[in-house]
N, CA, C and O atoms as a GROMACS GRO file, in nm:
protein
  472
    1MET      N    1  11.064  11.245   8.789
    1MET     CA    2  10.967  11.183   8.704
    1MET      C    3  10.830  11.244   8.735
    1MET      O    4  10.790  11.252   8.851
    2SER      N    5  10.757  11.286   8.632
    2SER     CA    6  10.625  11.345   8.654
    2SER      C    7  10.518  11.237   8.651
    2SER      O    8  10.528  11.139   8.578
    3GLN      N    9  10.416  11.258   8.732
    3GLN     CA   10  10.305  11.164   8.735
    3GLN      C   11  10.198  11.214   8.640
    3GLN      O   12  10.173  11.334   8.629
    4ARG      N   13  10.134  11.119   8.571
    4ARG     CA   14  10.027  11.155   8.480
    4ARG      C   15   9.894  11.149   8.552
    4ARG      O   16   9.878  11.080   8.652
    5GLY      N   17   9.803  11.221   8.498
    5GLY     CA   18   9.668  11.219   8.553
    5GLY      C   19   9.640  11.338   8.641
    5GLY      O   20   9.728  11.419   8.672
    6VAL      N   21   9.515  11.347   8.681
    6VAL     CA   22   9.467  11.457   8.764
    6VAL      C   23   9.511  11.432   8.908
    6VAL      O   24   9.489  11.324   8.962
    7SER      N   25   9.572  11.532   8.970
    7SER     CA   26   9.616  11.518   9.109
    7SER      C   27   9.494  11.508   9.201
    7SER      O   28   9.384  11.549   9.164
    8THR      N   29   9.515  11.454   9.320
    8THR     CA   30   9.405  11.445   9.415
    8THR      C   31   9.358  11.584   9.457
    8THR      O   32   9.240  11.605   9.484
    9ARG      N   33   9.449  11.679   9.463
    9ARG     CA   34   9.411  11.817   9.498
    9ARG      C   35   9.319  11.875   9.390
    9ARG      O   36   9.215  11.932   9.422
   10THR      N   37   9.357  11.861   9.264
   10THR     CA   38   9.273  11.910   9.154
   10THR      C   39   9.141  11.835   9.151
   10THR      O   40   9.036  11.895   9.127
   11HIS      N   41   9.145  11.704   9.176
   11HIS     CA   42   9.022  11.626   9.180
   11HIS      C   43   8.930  11.678   9.291
   11HIS      O   44   8.808  11.684   9.273
   12GLY      N   45   8.986  11.716   9.404
   12GLY     CA   46   8.908  11.771   9.513
   12GLY      C   47   8.838  11.901   9.476
   12GLY      O   48   8.722  11.922   9.512
   13VAL      N   49   8.909  11.987   9.403
   13VAL     CA   50   8.847  12.111   9.355
   13VAL      C   51   8.733  12.076   9.260
   13VAL      O   52   8.625  12.135   9.268
   14LEU      N   53   8.757  11.982   9.169
   14LEU     CA   54   8.651  11.937   9.077
   14LEU      C   55   8.532  11.881   9.154
   14LEU      O   56   8.417  11.905   9.116
   15ASP      N   57   8.559  11.807   9.260
   15ASP     CA   58   8.450  11.752   9.342
   15ASP      C   59   8.361  11.864   9.397
   15ASP      O   60   8.239  11.855   9.391
   16LEU      N   61   8.423  11.968   9.452
   16LEU     CA   62   8.346  12.078   9.510
   16LEU      C   63   8.266  12.153   9.403
   16LEU      O   64   8.150  12.186   9.424
   17VAL      N   65   8.329  12.179   9.291
   17VAL     CA   66   8.261  12.250   9.182
   17VAL      C   67   8.147  12.165   9.126
   17VAL      O   68   8.037  12.214   9.103
   18THR      N   69   8.175  12.036   9.104
   18THR     CA   70   8.073  11.947   9.049
   18THR      C   71   7.956  11.932   9.145
   18THR      O   72   7.840  11.940   9.103
   19SER      N   73   7.983  11.911   9.272
   19SER     CA   74   7.876  11.896   9.371
   19SER      C   75   7.787  12.019   9.374
   19SER      O   76   7.664  12.009   9.369
   20GLY      N   77   7.848  12.134   9.381
   20GLY     CA   78   7.772  12.258   9.382
   20GLY      C   79   7.690  12.278   9.256
   20GLY      O   80   7.574  12.318   9.261
   21THR      N   81   7.751  12.247   9.143
   21THR     CA   82   7.681  12.260   9.015
   21THR      C   83   7.560  12.167   9.009
   21THR      O   84   7.452  12.208   8.967
   22LEU      N   85   7.579  12.042   9.051
   22LEU     CA   86   7.469  11.946   9.048
   22LEU      C   87   7.356  11.988   9.142
   22LEU      O   88   7.238  11.968   9.110
   23LEU      N   89   7.389  12.046   9.255
   23LEU     CA   90   7.287  12.088   9.351
   23LEU      C   91   7.204  12.206   9.300
   23LEU      O   92   7.084  12.211   9.326
   24VAL      N   93   7.265  12.299   9.229
   24VAL     CA   94   7.191  12.418   9.182
   24VAL      C   95   7.139  12.404   9.039
   24VAL      O   96   7.056  12.484   8.996
   25ALA      N   97   7.186  12.305   8.965
   25ALA     CA   98   7.148  12.290   8.824
   25ALA      C   99   6.998  12.284   8.798
   25ALA      O  100   6.950  12.349   8.706
   26PRO      N  101   6.921  12.208   8.876
   26PRO     CA  102   6.777  12.201   8.846
   26PRO      C  103   6.710  12.339   8.842
   26PRO      O  104   6.630  12.367   8.753
   27GLY      N  105   6.742  12.422   8.937
   27GLY     CA  106   6.685  12.557   8.939
   27GLY      C  107   6.735  12.643   8.825
   27GLY      O  108   6.658  12.714   8.761
   28LEU      N  109   6.866  12.639   8.801
   28LEU     CA  110   6.925  12.721   8.695
   28LEU      C  111   6.878  12.680   8.557
   28LEU      O  112   6.862  12.764   8.468
   29LEU      N  113   6.855  12.550   8.537
   29LEU     CA  114   6.817  12.498   8.406
   29LEU      C  115   6.667  12.482   8.388
   29LEU      O  116   6.621  12.436   8.283
   30GLY      N  117   6.591  12.520   8.488
   30GLY     CA  118   6.446  12.510   8.478
   30GLY      C  119   6.395  12.368   8.472
   30GLY      O  120   6.302  12.338   8.396
   31LEU      N  121   6.454  12.279   8.550
   31LEU     CA  122   6.416  12.138   8.548
   31LEU      C  123   6.325  12.099   8.664
   31LEU      O  124   6.290  11.982   8.679
   32ASN      N  125   6.286  12.195   8.747
   32ASN     CA  126   6.206  12.163   8.864
   32ASN      C  127   6.067  12.110   8.831
   32ASN      O  128   6.000  12.053   8.918
   33ASP      N  129   6.022  12.129   8.706
   33ASP     CA  130   5.892  12.076   8.667
   33ASP      C  131   5.896  11.925   8.643
   33ASP      O  132   5.792  11.862   8.627
   34GLU      N  133   6.016  11.867   8.640
   34GLU     CA  134   6.033  11.722   8.622
   34GLU      C  135   6.103  11.668   8.746
   34GLU      O  136   6.226  11.671   8.753
   35PRO      N  137   6.026  11.619   8.844
   35PRO     CA  138   6.085  11.578   8.972
   35PRO      C  139   6.196  11.473   8.959
   35PRO      O  140   6.293  11.478   9.036
   36ARG      N  141   6.185  11.381   8.866
   36ARG     CA  142   6.290  11.279   8.853
   36ARG      C  143   6.420  11.341   8.804
   36ARG      O  144   6.527  11.309   8.855
   37ALA      N  145   6.411  11.429   8.707
   37ALA     CA  146   6.532  11.494   8.653
   37ALA      C  147   6.601  11.578   8.760
   37ALA      O  148   6.723  11.572   8.776
   38SER      N  149   6.523  11.656   8.833
   38SER     CA  150   6.584  11.743   8.935
   38SER      C  151   6.635  11.662   9.054
   38SER      O  152   6.740  11.694   9.109
   39SER      N  153   6.562  11.560   9.094
   39SER     CA  154   6.605  11.479   9.210
   39SER      C  155   6.736  11.405   9.183
   39SER      O  156   6.822  11.399   9.270
   40VAL      N  157   6.750  11.350   9.063
   40VAL     CA  158   6.873  11.277   9.030
   40VAL      C  159   6.994  11.371   9.040
   40VAL      O  160   7.097  11.334   9.096
   41LEU      N  161   6.982  11.492   8.986
   41LEU     CA  162   7.093  11.587   8.992
   41LEU      C  163   7.126  11.623   9.136
   41LEU      O  164   7.242  11.624   9.175
   42ARG      N  165   7.023  11.653   9.214
   42ARG     CA  166   7.047  11.693   9.353
   42ARG      C  167   7.104  11.578   9.436
   42ARG      O  168   7.193  11.599   9.519
   43MET      N  169   7.053  11.457   9.415
   43MET     CA  170   7.106  11.342   9.491
   43MET      C  171   7.251  11.313   9.453
   43MET      O  172   7.332  11.280   9.540
   44ALA      N  173   7.283  11.325   9.325
   44ALA     CA  174   7.422  11.303   9.282
   44ALA      C  175   7.513  11.409   9.343
   44ALA      O  176   7.622  11.377   9.390
   45GLY      N  177   7.470  11.533   9.344
   45GLY     CA  178   7.550  11.640   9.402
   45GLY      C  179   7.567  11.625   9.552
   45GLY      O  180   7.677  11.641   9.605
   46GLY      N  181   7.458  11.596   9.620
   46GLY     CA  182   7.465  11.579   9.766
   46GLY      C  183   7.546  11.458   9.805
   46GLY      O  184   7.625  11.463   9.899
   47GLY      N  185   7.527  11.348   9.733
   47GLY     CA  186   7.603  11.227   9.761
   47GLY      C  187   7.752  11.247   9.742
   47GLY      O  188   7.833  11.206   9.825
   48ALA      N  189   7.787  11.311   9.630
   48ALA     CA  190   7.929  11.336   9.602
   48ALA      C  191   7.991  11.427   9.708
   48ALA      O  192   8.106  11.409   9.746
   49LEU      N  193   7.914  11.524   9.754
   49LEU     CA  194   7.965  11.614   9.858
   49LEU      C  195   7.993  11.537   9.988
   49LEU      O  196   8.095  11.558  10.053
   50VAL      N  197   7.901  11.449  10.024
   50VAL     CA  198   7.918  11.371  10.147
   50VAL      C  199   8.039  11.279  10.138
   50VAL      O  200   8.123  11.279  10.227
   51TYR      N  201   8.048  11.198  10.029
   51TYR     CA  202   8.161  11.106  10.025
   51TYR      C  203   8.293  11.177   9.999
   51TYR      O  204   8.399  11.122  10.030
   52SER      N  205   8.289  11.296   9.942
   52SER     CA  206   8.412  11.375   9.929
   52SER      C  207   8.463  11.419  10.066
   52SER      O  208   8.584  11.418  10.092
   53MET      N  209   8.370  11.458  10.153
   53MET     CA  210   8.410  11.499  10.289
   53MET      C  211   8.464  11.382  10.370
   53MET      O  212   8.534  11.402  10.470
   54LEU      N  213   8.432  11.260  10.328
   54LEU     CA  214   8.478  11.140  10.399
   54LEU      C  215   8.602  11.077  10.336
   54LEU      O  216   8.650  10.973  10.383
   55THR      N  217   8.654  11.138  10.230
   55THR     CA  218   8.766  11.081  10.154
   55THR      C  219   8.900  11.122  10.213
   55THR      O  220   8.917  11.233  10.261
   56ASP      N  221   8.994  11.030  10.207
   56ASP     CA  222   9.130  11.054  10.255
   56ASP      C  223   9.210  11.125  10.145
   56ASP      O  224   9.294  11.064  10.077
   57TYR      N  225   9.182  11.256  10.129
   57TYR     CA  226   9.257  11.341  10.037
   57TYR      C  227   9.252  11.483  10.091
   57TYR      O  228   9.196  11.507  10.198
   58GLU      N  229   9.308  11.577  10.018
   58GLU     CA  230   9.327  11.713  10.068
   58GLU      C  231   9.198  11.780  10.115
   58GLU      O  232   9.202  11.863  10.206
   59PHE      N  233   9.087  11.748  10.054
   59PHE     CA  234   8.962  11.816  10.088
   59PHE      C  235   8.872  11.736  10.182
   59PHE      O  236   8.763  11.780  10.215
   60GLY      N  237   8.918  11.620  10.224
   60GLY     CA  238   8.838  11.539  10.315
   60GLY      C  239   8.841  11.594  10.457
   60GLY      O  240   8.946  11.634  10.507
   61LEU      N  241   8.726  11.595  10.520
   61LEU     CA  242   8.718  11.642  10.658
   61LEU      C  243   8.739  11.527  10.756
   61LEU      O  244   8.804  11.544  10.860
   62VAL      N  245   8.684  11.411  10.723
   62VAL     CA  246   8.699  11.289  10.803
   62VAL      C  247   8.756  11.185  10.708
   62VAL      O  248   8.683  11.130  10.625
   63LYS      N  249   8.882  11.158  10.717
   63LYS     CA  250   8.954  11.080  10.616
   63LYS      C  251   8.934  10.929  10.637
   63LYS      O  252   9.023  10.858  10.685
   64LEU      N  253   8.816  10.882  10.598
   64LEU     CA  254   8.782  10.741  10.615
   64LEU      C  255   8.787  10.661  10.485
   64LEU      O  256   8.824  10.544  10.485
   65LEU      N  257   8.751  10.724  10.376
   65LEU     CA  258   8.733  10.656  10.248
   65LEU      C  259   8.861  10.664  10.164
   65LEU      O  260   8.908  10.774  10.136
   66PRO      N  261   8.918  10.550  10.124
   66PRO     CA  262   9.037  10.556  10.038
   66PRO      C  263   9.003  10.620   9.902
   66PRO      O  264   8.890  10.612   9.856
   67MET      N  265   9.101  10.682   9.841
   67MET     CA  266   9.080  10.749   9.713
   67MET      C  267   9.030  10.652   9.607
   67MET      O  268   8.945  10.688   9.525
   68ARG      N  269   9.080  10.529   9.608
   68ARG     CA  270   9.032  10.430   9.509
   68ARG      C  271   8.883  10.408   9.522
   68ARG      O  272   8.812  10.398   9.422
   69ALA      N  273   8.833  10.399   9.644
   69ALA     CA  274   8.689  10.381   9.668
   69ALA      C  275   8.612  10.505   9.622
   69ALA      O  276   8.505  10.494   9.563
   70HIS      N  277   8.667  10.622   9.650
   70HIS     CA  278   8.606  10.747   9.607
   70HIS      C  279   8.591  10.749   9.455
   70HIS      O  280   8.486  10.783   9.402
   71LEU      N  281   8.698  10.712   9.385
   71LEU     CA  282   8.695  10.712   9.239
   71LEU      C  283   8.596  10.610   9.184
   71LEU      O  284   8.530  10.634   9.083
   72ALA      N  285   8.585  10.495   9.250
   72ALA     CA  286   8.487  10.394   9.209
   72ALA      C  287   8.345  10.450   9.226
   72ALA      O  288   8.258  10.427   9.142
   73MET      N  289   8.323  10.523   9.335
   73MET     CA  290   8.192  10.584   9.358
   73MET      C  291   8.164  10.694   9.255
   73MET      O  292   8.051  10.708   9.208
   74ASP      N  293   8.266  10.771   9.220
   74ASP     CA  294   8.250  10.872   9.115
   74ASP      C  295   8.209  10.806   8.983
   74ASP      O  296   8.118  10.853   8.915
   75ALA      N  297   8.276  10.697   8.948
   75ALA     CA  298   8.247  10.629   8.821
   75ALA      C  299   8.104  10.573   8.822
   75ALA      O  300   8.032  10.586   8.723
   76ALA      N  301   8.065  10.511   8.931
   76ALA     CA  302   7.930  10.454   8.941
   76ALA      C  303   7.824  10.565   8.938
   76ALA      O  304   7.723  10.552   8.868
   77SER      N  305   7.848  10.671   9.012
   77SER     CA  306   7.755  10.783   9.013
   77SER      C  307   7.743  10.846   8.875
   77SER      O  308   7.634  10.876   8.828
   78GLY      N  309   7.858  10.863   8.809
   78GLY     CA  310   7.857  10.921   8.675
   78GLY      C  311   7.783  10.835   8.574
   78GLY      O  312   7.709  10.886   8.491
   79ALA      N  313   7.805  10.704   8.582
   79ALA     CA  314   7.735  10.614   8.489
   79ALA      C  315   7.585  10.619   8.512
   79ALA      O  316   7.507  10.620   8.416
   80PHE      N  317   7.543  10.621   8.639
   80PHE     CA  318   7.400  10.631   8.667
   80PHE      C  319   7.345  10.766   8.622
   80PHE      O  320   7.239  10.772   8.560
   81LEU      N  321   7.416  10.873   8.654
   81LEU     CA  322   7.372  11.007   8.616
   81LEU      C  323   7.353  11.018   8.465
   81LEU      O  324   7.253  11.070   8.418
   82ALA      N  325   7.451  10.968   8.389
   82ALA     CA  326   7.445  10.977   8.244
   82ALA      C  327   7.331  10.894   8.184
   82ALA      O  328   7.273  10.932   8.082
   83SER      N  329   7.299  10.782   8.246
   83SER     CA  330   7.194  10.694   8.191
   83SER      C  331   7.056  10.720   8.252
   83SER      O  332   6.956  10.669   8.200
   84SER      N  333   7.049  10.797   8.359
   84SER     CA  334   6.923  10.816   8.431
   84SER      C  335   6.808  10.872   8.346
   84SER      O  336   6.693  10.833   8.370
   85PRO      N  337   6.833  10.961   8.250
   85PRO     CA  338   6.718  11.010   8.172
   85PRO      C  339   6.643  10.899   8.098
   85PRO      O  340   6.521  10.905   8.082
   86TRP      N  341   6.717  10.799   8.055
   86TRP     CA  342   6.654  10.688   7.983
   86TRP      C  343   6.604  10.582   8.079
   86TRP      O  344   6.498  10.524   8.059
   87LEU      N  345   6.680  10.557   8.184
   87LEU     CA  346   6.636  10.459   8.284
   87LEU      C  347   6.508  10.504   8.356
   87LEU      O  348   6.422  10.422   8.385
   88LEU      N  349   6.497  10.632   8.382
   88LEU     CA  350   6.384  10.684   8.459
   88LEU      C  351   6.276  10.748   8.372
   88LEU      O  352   6.175  10.795   8.423
   89GLY      N  353   6.299  10.751   8.240
   89GLY     CA  354   6.195  10.792   8.146
   89GLY      C  355   6.174  10.940   8.123
   89GLY      O  356   6.072  10.978   8.067
   90PHE      N  357   6.267  11.025   8.164
   90PHE     CA  358   6.245  11.167   8.141
   90PHE      C  359   6.322  11.221   8.020
   90PHE      O  360   6.313  11.340   7.990
   91ALA      N  361   6.396  11.136   7.951
   91ALA     CA  362   6.467  11.179   7.831
   91ALA      C  363   6.369  11.225   7.723
   91ALA      O  364   6.401  11.311   7.641
   92LYS      N  365   6.251  11.166   7.724
   92LYS     CA  366   6.149  11.198   7.622
   92LYS      C  367   6.104  11.344   7.628
   92LYS      O  368   6.043  11.394   7.534
   93ASN      N  369   6.134  11.413   7.739
   93ASN     CA  370   6.097  11.553   7.753
   93ASN      C  371   6.186  11.647   7.672
   93ASN      O  372   6.157  11.766   7.662
   94GLY      N  373   6.293  11.595   7.615
   94GLY     CA  374   6.380  11.676   7.530
   94GLY      C  375   6.520  11.692   7.586
   94GLY      O  376   6.548  11.658   7.700
   95PRO      N  377   6.608  11.746   7.501
   95PRO     CA  378   6.750  11.759   7.537
   95PRO      C  379   6.775  11.839   7.664
   95PRO      O  380   6.870  11.811   7.737
   96ARG      N  381   6.692  11.938   7.692
   96ARG     CA  382   6.710  12.018   7.814
   96ARG      C  383   6.705  11.928   7.938
   96ARG      O  384   6.765  11.960   8.040
   97TYR      N  385   6.634  11.816   7.928
   97TYR     CA  386   6.619  11.726   8.042
   97TYR      C  387   6.724  11.615   8.046
   97TYR      O  388   6.756  11.564   8.154
   98TRP      N  389   6.778  11.577   7.931
   98TRP     CA  390   6.875  11.468   7.934
   98TRP      C  391   7.019  11.514   7.916
   98TRP      O  392   7.111  11.448   7.965
   99LEU      N  393   7.042  11.624   7.846
   99LEU     CA  394   7.180  11.666   7.816
   99LEU      C  395   7.262  11.699   7.940
   99LEU      O  396   7.377  11.656   7.948
  100PRO      N  397   7.209  11.772   8.039
  100PRO     CA  398   7.290  11.799   8.159
  100PRO      C  399   7.333  11.671   8.231
  100PRO      O  400   7.446  11.660   8.279
  101HIS      N  401   7.241  11.575   8.237
  101HIS     CA  402   7.271  11.448   8.305
  101HIS      C  403   7.380  11.372   8.229
  101HIS      O  404   7.473  11.319   8.289
  102ALA      N  405   7.366  11.367   8.098
  102ALA     CA  406   7.463  11.294   8.016
  102ALA      C  407   7.602  11.358   8.024
  102ALA      O  408   7.702  11.288   8.039
  103LEU      N  409   7.607  11.491   8.014
  103LEU     CA  410   7.737  11.560   8.018
  103LEU      C  411   7.804  11.553   8.155
  103LEU      O  412   7.922  11.523   8.166
  104MET      N  413   7.726  11.580   8.259
  104MET     CA  414   7.784  11.576   8.394
  104MET      C  415   7.824  11.432   8.431
  104MET      O  416   7.928  11.411   8.493
  105GLY      N  417   7.743  11.336   8.392
  105GLY     CA  418   7.776  11.196   8.420
  105GLY      C  419   7.903  11.153   8.348
  105GLY      O  420   7.990  11.088   8.406
  106ALA      N  421   7.913  11.190   8.220
  106ALA     CA  422   8.034  11.156   8.144
  106ALA      C  423   8.156  11.223   8.205
  106ALA      O  424   8.264  11.164   8.209
  107GLY      N  425   8.140  11.346   8.251
  107GLY     CA  426   8.251  11.416   8.316
  107GLY      C  427   8.296  11.348   8.443
  107GLY      O  428   8.415  11.340   8.471
  108GLU      N  429   8.200  11.297   8.521
  108GLU     CA  430   8.235  11.225   8.644
  108GLU      C  431   8.314  11.098   8.613
  108GLU      O  432   8.413  11.067   8.679
  109VAL      N  433   8.268  11.024   8.513
  109VAL     CA  434   8.337  10.901   8.474
  109VAL      C  435   8.478  10.935   8.425
  109VAL      O  436   8.574  10.867   8.462
  110LEU      N  437   8.492  11.037   8.344
  110LEU     CA  438   8.623  11.078   8.292
  110LEU      C  439   8.716  11.118   8.407
  110LEU      O  440   8.832  11.079   8.409
  111ALA      N  441   8.665  11.194   8.502
  111ALA     CA  442   8.748  11.234   8.618
  111ALA      C  443   8.791  11.113   8.698
  111ALA      O  444   8.905  11.106   8.744
  112ALA      N  445   8.701  11.016   8.714
  112ALA     CA  446   8.735  10.896   8.789
  112ALA      C  447   8.844  10.816   8.718
  112ALA      O  448   8.933  10.761   8.783
  113LEU      N  449   8.837  10.810   8.586
  113LEU     CA  450   8.934  10.732   8.510
  113LEU      C  451   9.071  10.799   8.499
  113LEU      O  452   9.171  10.731   8.477
  114THR      N  453   9.076  10.929   8.513
  114THR     CA  454   9.202  11.001   8.488
  114THR      C  455   9.268  11.055   8.616
  114THR      O  456   9.375  11.115   8.608
  115SER      N  457   9.206  11.034   8.730
  115SER     CA  458   9.263  11.088   8.855
  115SER      C  459   9.359  10.991   8.921
  115SER      O  460   9.342  10.869   8.913
  116ARG      N  461   9.459  11.047   8.986
  116ARG     CA  462   9.554  10.966   9.063
  116ARG      C  463   9.489  10.918   9.192
  116ARG      O  464   9.392  10.976   9.241
  117THR      N  465   9.543  10.812   9.246
  117THR     CA  466   9.489  10.759   9.372
  117THR      C  467   9.567  10.815   9.491
  117THR      O  468   9.525  10.794   9.605
  118ARG      N  469   9.678  10.885   9.469
  118ARG     CA  470   9.757  10.947   9.578
  118ARG      C  471   9.804  11.083   9.536
  118ARG      O  472   9.872  11.152   9.612
   0.00000   0.00000   0.00000
């Protein structure tokens, strides 16, 4: 019988790619002139990297955090990331400032909802 959803191994690869992308995105997208926009991306990337290293899955270094908790943190982080341009007031600067947050946040929520817990 096959299991549906994203495997924890694939989710771990996504975690590393997403974390790295979030950390470098402000510079690549020219968002450094808006401290709130760039800080939110970097904090989301750094936070995800830390809790990924603490997760009990293939890519965890210190296996303390259950996968269910990791996925809940992904969903919460994604929801905040997607809504942050409006919550923090930088959406008014244009799509270049809100679109990366909305897309990456939605992707985090989708990954959290579709990933296996084992």
